[in-house]
Each structure stands twice: as structure tokens, then as C-alpha cells.
Backbone bond lengths (Angstrom), bond angles and torsions (degrees), N, CA, C in turn:
res aa  C-N    CA-C-N  psi(-1)  N-CA   C-N-CA  omega(-1)  CA-C   N-CA-C  phi
1 M - - - 1.435 - - 1.520 109.38 -
2 N 1.304 116.19 116.08 1.445 119.88 179.84 1.525 108.78 -128.52
3 F 1.319 116.02 92.21 1.448 122.66 177.79 1.520 108.42 -114.37
4 P 1.336 118.22 100.37 1.463 119.82 -175.80 1.528 112.78 -62.82
5 S 1.325 117.85 -31.92 1.462 118.76 -179.07 1.531 111.63 -71.32
6 L 1.332 117.35 -29.84 1.463 120.16 179.27 1.519 112.57 -78.78
7 K 1.326 117.07 -21.04 1.462 119.48 179.02 1.523 111.74 -69.71
8 N 1.328 116.89 -25.89 1.458 121.06 -178.20 1.524 113.00 -84.96
9 I 1.328 118.07 -13.87 1.464 121.41 -178.67 1.522 108.66 -82.98
10 P 1.341 117.37 126.47 1.471 119.07 176.02 1.535 110.81 -63.83
11 P 1.325 117.54 144.92 1.472 120.44 -177.58 1.524 113.80 -59.16
12 I 1.325 118.28 -28.74 1.472 119.76 -178.14 1.527 110.96 -62.66
13 Y 1.339 117.38 -34.45 1.466 119.87 178.71 1.521 111.20 -70.17
14 L 1.316 117.20 -34.00 1.462 120.23 176.18 1.530 110.55 -68.06
15 Y 1.342 116.66 -38.53 1.468 120.18 176.93 1.525 111.46 -65.91
16 I 1.331 117.40 -39.89 1.464 120.82 178.86 1.525 110.39 -65.58
17 A 1.339 117.14 -42.90 1.466 120.47 177.60 1.526 110.92 -64.16
18 S 1.318 116.37 -36.92 1.456 120.31 177.78 1.526 110.98 -64.32
19 T 1.322 116.42 -45.25 1.459 120.72 178.56 1.524 110.77 -62.65
20 L 1.325 116.75 -40.47 1.457 120.88 178.27 1.528 111.09 -62.52
21 C 1.312 117.35 -40.79 1.468 120.99 177.61 1.527 111.30 -64.68
22 F 1.338 117.00 -40.40 1.464 119.76 178.31 1.529 111.46 -65.26
23 V 1.316 117.54 -39.41 1.464 121.33 179.14 1.525 110.34 -66.28
24 I 1.323 116.54 -46.44 1.470 119.77 179.23 1.525 110.66 -62.33
25 S 1.327 117.04 -40.04 1.462 119.20 -179.66 1.526 111.36 -64.82
26 N 1.322 117.76 -36.01 1.461 119.57 178.06 1.521 111.92 -73.13
27 L 1.327 117.91 -28.82 1.457 120.22 178.44 1.525 112.20 -72.08
28 I 1.317 117.83 -31.70 1.467 120.37 -176.72 1.528 112.49 -107.36
29 R 1.305 116.99 17.96 1.470 121.31 -175.90 1.521 112.84 -56.78
30 E 1.308 117.76 -48.22 1.473 121.31 -175.45 1.526 112.44 -81.31
31 K 1.323 117.77 -27.34 1.462 120.46 -173.57 1.520 113.16 -80.89
32 N 1.320 117.05 -39.62 1.462 120.05 -176.07 1.530 109.68 -146.06
33 P 1.322 117.20 96.94 1.473 120.55 -177.24 1.529 113.75 -63.95
34 L 1.335 118.00 -28.74 1.462 120.46 179.71 1.532 110.65 -65.63
35 F 1.325 116.87 -47.57 1.465 120.37 178.24 1.522 111.24 -68.93
36 Y 1.325 117.33 -30.20 1.460 120.60 175.70 1.525 110.19 -59.46
37 G 1.314 116.18 -49.18 1.462 120.20 179.19 1.513 112.42 -65.90
38 T 1.316 116.52 -37.36 1.463 120.90 179.89 1.515 111.32 -64.86
39 F 1.335 116.80 -48.65 1.462 120.01 179.81 1.528 111.34 -67.94
40 L 1.309 117.37 -33.91 1.461 120.64 177.64 1.530 110.51 -65.05
41 A 1.317 116.50 -44.58 1.466 120.36 178.46 1.532 111.04 -66.09
42 A 1.336 117.02 -40.23 1.463 120.34 178.80 1.527 110.69 -64.55
43 G 1.327 117.04 -39.72 1.463 120.18 177.29 1.512 112.09 -63.34
44 L 1.312 116.77 -40.89 1.461 120.80 178.76 1.524 111.12 -66.03
45 I 1.319 116.71 -43.19 1.466 120.47 179.27 1.521 111.06 -64.38
46 L 1.332 117.55 -43.30 1.469 120.27 178.94 1.524 111.27 -64.19
47 F 1.325 116.74 -37.93 1.460 120.16 178.29 1.528 110.71 -64.25
48 L 1.318 116.66 -45.25 1.462 120.25 179.69 1.531 111.53 -66.51
49 L 1.327 117.34 -35.69 1.463 119.97 175.57 1.521 111.42 -66.18
50 G 1.332 116.73 -35.02 1.466 120.35 176.10 1.515 111.67 -65.14
51 I 1.317 116.43 -42.15 1.464 119.90 177.61 1.527 110.35 -65.23
52 Y 1.329 116.63 -43.68 1.458 120.92 179.43 1.531 110.88 -62.34
53 S 1.317 116.24 -42.05 1.469 120.43 179.08 1.512 111.48 -64.85
54 R 1.322 116.70 -39.41 1.456 120.52 -179.25 1.532 111.00 -68.45
55 I 1.312 116.93 -40.60 1.471 120.08 -179.66 1.526 111.03 -69.90
56 S 1.341 117.13 -39.81 1.454 119.54 -176.92 1.524 112.90 -73.53
57 N 1.337 119.08 -20.47 1.460 121.78 178.86 1.503 112.71 -80.52
58 K 1.319 118.22 -16.17 1.465 120.20 -177.47 1.476 112.69 -79.42
């Protein structure tokens, strides 16, 4: 995975975006299951990108 734009983003912003996606997904869980799954997957991907960014910067 070589995303030059993601290498410049500090991991804390990826964690905050991940948390925001998890919160939004829990708020719309009952109303729209499609968006629930989408936001849940986006939160997981952002979290994993934050971990990857943090490990690769060390």
C-alpha cells in the first residue's frame, strides 16, 4: 500500500475519523442498515490505516 497523501496525515486524525464513523454508524443503525455497514467498514479501515501509519513512522 503506497498512498502518499495518507503518509502525511497524522495517525490521531485517522483515529478521530474512525471514532466519528463508529458513532455515526451507531446512530443510524436502525434507520438505514446499508449506511450502518458502510460507516462501520469505513471506521474499521480508518482505524487500521491509523495503526499502519503509526507503525510505519517509527
